[in-house]
N, C-alpha and C positions, 0 to 999 in steps of 0.2 A: 358468623360463618359467611365466607365472600361466594357468591354464586358463580359457576364456572363461565358464564357468560360475562360478567364484569371485567374479568381478567382478558378475555378475546378484545373487549372494548378499549381495554387499556392499551394493549398492544397495537391497537388500531389507531388511538390518539398518538402515542408515541411515536410509529411510523409517519403520521402526517406531519408531526411538528418537529420531530427530531430527525426523521429520515431512517432511523435504525430498526433493525430487528432484535427482539429482546432475546439473547443469548441465555442458554438453558442454565449457564453458569450462575446468572443473575437473576433467574426467576424468584428464588426466595426472598432474596433483598427487596425485589421490586414489590412481591405481595405484602412485605412488612411496611413498606412504603405508603402502598395504597391503602392499608387498613389505619394509617395516621392520617390520611388526607382529611376526612370530615372534621376532625378535631381543628385542624389547621385552617380550613377554609368556613367554619362556623355551619358546616352542612349538617342535615339531619341523616343523610344516608350517603354511602358510597356512591350510589347512581347520581344523586344529586351533587357530590363532590366532583365528578367526574365532568358533568355538564359544565360547573363552574371552572374548573381546571381548564377546558378547550378555551375559554374567552380570557384567559390571564396571558399576560406577556411572558416571555422567555425568561427574563431577568427577574421574574417573581420567586418569592421564598418557594412557593408549592411547586413549580416547575423545576426550580433547582433541586428540591427535595427529590424530585424523580429522577433528575439528572444523575445526583449522587448515587442512586440505587443502581443504575442501568448502564452508565457509560464506563468504558473499561480505559482507564490512561496508561499508555505505554510508550514510555519514552527515556531517553538519556543522553548524555553528552556524546558525541562522536559515534554515535551509534552505527556501527559497520563503516569503519574509515574507509575501506575501499569503495564503498558505495559513493561518499561524499567526494572521494578522490575522483571519481569517473565524473562526477557533475562539475568539477572545479577544471577539469582538464578538457572536456568536451565542450561545456556550455560556458563557465564563467570566463576563463582565459580569454578565449575567442571573443567573447562579447567586450570584455573590457578593452581588449586590443582595438576593437571597432570603434567603440565610443571615443577612445582616447584619439583615434587618428582623425575623427570627426570633430572633435574639440567640445564633444558633448559629455560632461563628466557627470551623467545622471542613471541612476540603477533603481529598478522598482521588483520587488519580490513579494511572495505570499507563501507564508506556513500556514495551510490550511489544517485545522486540527492540531492546534500547537500542544496541547494539554498544559504542562507547567514550564514551558518555554526553552527547553535544552535545544530543540530543534532550530529555533530562531537562533538563538545566541552562537549555536556552533557554526550556523551559515554565517554569522556576522564574523565570528574568529576568522573562518576561511577567506572572507573578501578582505579582511584586515591583512593578513599574509600574503594575498595577492596584489595588494595596492600601496606600494612604498609612499605615495603621496594621497593617502586614505582621508586626510582632514580636507584635501582639496574637493572630494566629491560628494554630491548631494545623492545619498543612499536612504531608501525607504524601504523597509522589512516591515511589512503587514503580519500579524501573527492573529489567528482567530480561533476561537473554540466555543463552545455552548457551556462549557463547566465554569461557572463563577470562580468557585474555589481554587480551581488549578490556575486560573488567570491571574488572581490576587497574588499566587506564589511567584507567577511569572513576572510580575510587574515588579515585585519585591527584589527578584534576581538574586536571592539568597539559598545557596546550596550547600548541603553536607558534603565532607569528605567521602561518604560512600558514594552520593550521586557523581562525584568526579573522579570515580575510580577509574575510568578509561581515558581521562584526560592526564597526558603526558606533563612531567613537571615544569618544562618550558612553558607550557602553555597557561598552566595555572599561575605562575609568576607573572606573565606578560598580561592575562586576560581577567585575573581575579585579585581580590583583596581580601585580607581578613576582616570579617564582620566585626565592628567596635564592641557588639555584645559579648565577643569572646567566643569559648567553645570551638567547636570544630566546623563552624560555619565560613562560607566564603560567599562575596559578593561580586557580581559581575562589574566590571570597571565601566565609568561613564562614559568613555568613548563608543563602546558597542551598546549599552543601554540606549544611547541617544538616537540610534538609527532604526531601533525596534519599537513599535508600537503594538499594543493589544486591544482587541474588540472582540466583544460576546457577540456570536451569529451561528445561526444554524445553517449549515450548507444547503439543506433541502428547501428552508423555508425563505430566508431572506439576504443570504450571503452577498449575492451578485446585485441585490438592490441597495445593501447597506452602503450609506455615506462612505464607512471605513474603505469599502471595496472600489468604491466609485474614483473617478478623477484619473483614469488612464488605466493602459493594459498592462500586464506583468511580464517582465523579460523571463522570469521562472517562477513556477508554481511548484511547491512541495506539498503533496497530498499523500501521507505514506499511512498505510494501515487505517484508513479511515472508511475507504469504501467496503472493505471486507465486513464490516458491521451494519451495513445499510441492508435494506429490502432490495431485491432485484430490480424492481422498477426505480426505485430511488437511486440506484447504483448507474443505471443509463441517464438517469436526469441530471446528476451532479456531474457526470462524466461530460456531458455536453456544456454544462454551464463552464467548467474549468476550462475546456477547450476554447471557448468563446472569450474568455478573460486573459488569454495570451494574446500578445502583440505578434504580428507576422515576424517569424524566426525566432519565437520565444519557445521555452522549453517547459515540460511537464515531466515531473520526476515522481513517481508511486513505486510502491513495493512490487517484487515480482510477482506475488500472489494476484496482484490488481491490473496488473499490464495485460489488459484484455483488447486486443485489436477491434473488436466489435463494440467495444464502448467508445473508441476514441479514433472513429472512422476519419475524420476530418483531420488527422494528425499522423505523423510518419514515425512508426517505431524503430527505436535505435536501440541494439542489442548489443551491450559490452560484456567484459568478462564478470563485472560485479554488478551491473544495474541494467534495468531496461527503461529507456527514456523515450519521450515522446516530442517531437519537433514539429512546430506549426509553419508550414511552408508560406512563402509570399502569396501564393493564389489563394490559399485556404479552401482548395476544393477537392483534392485528392483524398481519396477513402482508401484506407488501409484494407487488405482482403482480410476475411474472417478469420481469426486465430491462425495467421500464417506467418511463422517468425521469419524474419528477413536475415540475410547473410550480414556478417559483423561490418557495420557502417555502411553498407552497400547503398541505402537510401542516401546517404549524403557525402559520396564518395565523388570529387568532382571528374568531370568529364574532359579530357584533354583534347585541343584543339590544335590547328596547324600552327598557329601563331603562339603556341605554348603558355596560353591562358586558360584558366579553370573557370569554366561559365556555368556549370551546374548550380553553384552557389557561389556568394562573395567568397574572396579569397581567405578571409579570415574564419570561415567556416570548415576549411578543409580539415578533414577528420585524421587523428594519428593512425598511420598503418602500423599492422601488427602481424608478425609472423604467423603463418597458420601452422597448426599441428600436421606433422606428416601423417599422410593417409595411409590405409593400410592395416592389417590386422596387428593385434596386439603381439608385441615382440616379446621372446622369453628372456625377460630380466627379473631383478630381484624386488621390482617397485611393488607396493602394497595393494592390495585390492580396492582401497579406498581413493588412492591416487588415480587409479585406473578409472573408477568411476566417475570420480571429479573432472577428470578430463572428458570422459563420454558427455557429461552434463553440458561442459563449457561448449563442446561442438554442438550439442542441440540448442543450447540458448543463443549461438550465434548463427541459427537457420540452418546447418550443416547436417540434417535430419537423418539423409540416407547414410552419411558417414558414419553419425552417431549410432544409427541401428546396426550397421554392418560390425561396429567394434564391439557393440554390445552382445550379438549373436555370436561373435567370437568368443568372449569372456564366457559365455553360457556353455559353447563347445567345449571349452575346457574344464568347466565346472558347472554340470547340469543342475547341481543342487545349491547353486548360489541364489539366494531370494533376493538380496539386493540388487544383483543384475536383472533378476525377472522384472523386479520392481520398476526399476529405472528403463526398460523395454517397453513397459506397461506403458509409462509416461510419454516415451518417444511414439508409440503407436498413436496414442492420444493426440498427440501435437500434429501428427502426420493426417489425423482424420480417420485412421483406419479402426474403426470401433471394434467391429468382431475380434480383430488380433490384440486390441487393447483389453478387452473383456477376458480373453483367454490368458494372456499374460499376469493381467490381474490375478486372476484365479489361482494360477501357477504361484504367484508371488504369496498368497495367502495359505496356499498348503504348504508353503516352505517356512512361512512365517506369520502364523495365526494372528499374532499380537500386533501386527504394523496397522497403525491407522491409516497411513498413506496408501496401503493395497487395497482397503475396504473402500477408501474415498474415491479411488480411481475407478473402483469396480461400480460405485453408485453412480458417477457420474456418466460412465459409458452406458451403463443400464438405461439411464434417463434419455440419452439419445437415442436407444433403440426403442424407445416407448415403453419400458418396463417399470411402470411407476412402482409398483408394490416393491419388485426387487430392489430396484433403487433407493428407495426410502428406507429399507430393511439393512441394506450395506451402508449407508449414510448414518443409520443410527448406530451401529458397530463402531462407524469409524470415531463418531462423536464420544462413545463411551471409552474407546480404548485413548484417545486424545485427552481426554479429561484426566484420564489417570498420570499423565506424564506432566512433566514442569512445564509452564507457559513458555518460557523463554528458551526452551530446549529444542534445537532442529529434530525434525520429525525423521530425517535420514543425515547420514554423514556428508552427502555432498549436496545438501538442499538447504536454504535460506528459510524455507517454510518452517515455523515453529509449531508445538503442540497448540499454543494459544491462537495463532492464525487458523490452524485447520480445525479447531473448535470453532471459530466463529464462522466460518464458510460451510462447516457443516450443519450448524444450527440455522443459517441463512437458507440454505437449501431445504432443510426440513421445513422450516417455517413456510417459505414459498410454496411447496407442495401441500402443506395443510391449507394454505389459502387458497389454492386452485381447487382442492377439494370441495371446499366450503363455500366456493363460489364468490370469494372475494375478487375486487375490480382489479385484477390482474390479466395481462395479455396470455391467453391459452397457449400461444406459441413458445412462452418461457419455460423450457421442460427443466432448466437448472440454471443457477446463478452464474455457473462456469461453462454453460454448453454453448 
């Protein structure tokens, strides 16, 4: 029988070495893994095994045993193609044009938390499509992860038909070849494999000191759905590391749920219709305002001068202009409610919060019992920093849709901002329970990219953080929420 304090100690060791908070969904597998540690390490007790574990390297069999039990690997090829499309258009194409004009045919990227390699190879495919003279370029894609088993598959670069289900036939024929062993297996072609290298590294412990990471700064770092699994203190520490590993005018891509301006104060946030990216200015001194979304591309829109030249950024950085959606209330047409909600969410993502709020209120005026509109209004009030109205809208959304995990999640976050710790934890426990009941890959709303799996991780991290505060764990008392 494991004493309660042993698991708390294990959670602390994991947070220190891996940076992650143990998700409630993985607690049973971690318990089983801890029970096997004494036999693996030749220890007399679990306490003794934990002391031995702390001195072992991350690539030891004992640590990989713990990693297997706790790490959630979630990746696939071309995951959300529009997201990658925004990166290609806004970051990669202008970067390539600049380097080509300078005669410097080198590019350097980092896929941090690469799992089984699909993300790194997807980036390689996109680069191949953008470079007609691909073989003339020196391209280095570093892909790192803490999970040795996942990295072995990544290095083998062999994937099943199911893993390629979102890759179109043209890309499969260009970038994959049938595995000689037969079956439904495909192997990434050498041209792509040769520009990707894999390294085992913990983002919190040694990633930025690793020889694999050193040797120059990165043009683009992709760190997607990694920070959501970290403890709040480690989220901020990793965000600082990533910011400083970018070269001037480099880009950072994270998932929408991780795009916290507070974490990336040295970078400029750039919201697009499908992604939230961060850009490192040349000066690297500008701090983004706390959780304040910016207008669509406004931070990177060049300033015109009398001589017709754009001087805010080099010409190759001029962002594409997109037509704004017309202002005003919802017109009476046959468009579906889901389309209206998606359009309003897009307005909010581009920083047009006042217009998004007005349209949402107009929808609610037409249908006061629309729970999705109430939920979206709660999100908008949260982004506006109007905590009392966010709480009220979240409560109304829960009244109309009691089983909405997102509504309880928003209520918990805003209760925390008001200092109501007990109410915040109660709401977050309900959000976690409801999110666990859904499929991990399913979005929590029709207009959101946040999945049940993402919300589970965020809610579990929130609850762990508050439990640490209550027990006096060494965390800053001012961090009332991982998303505050």
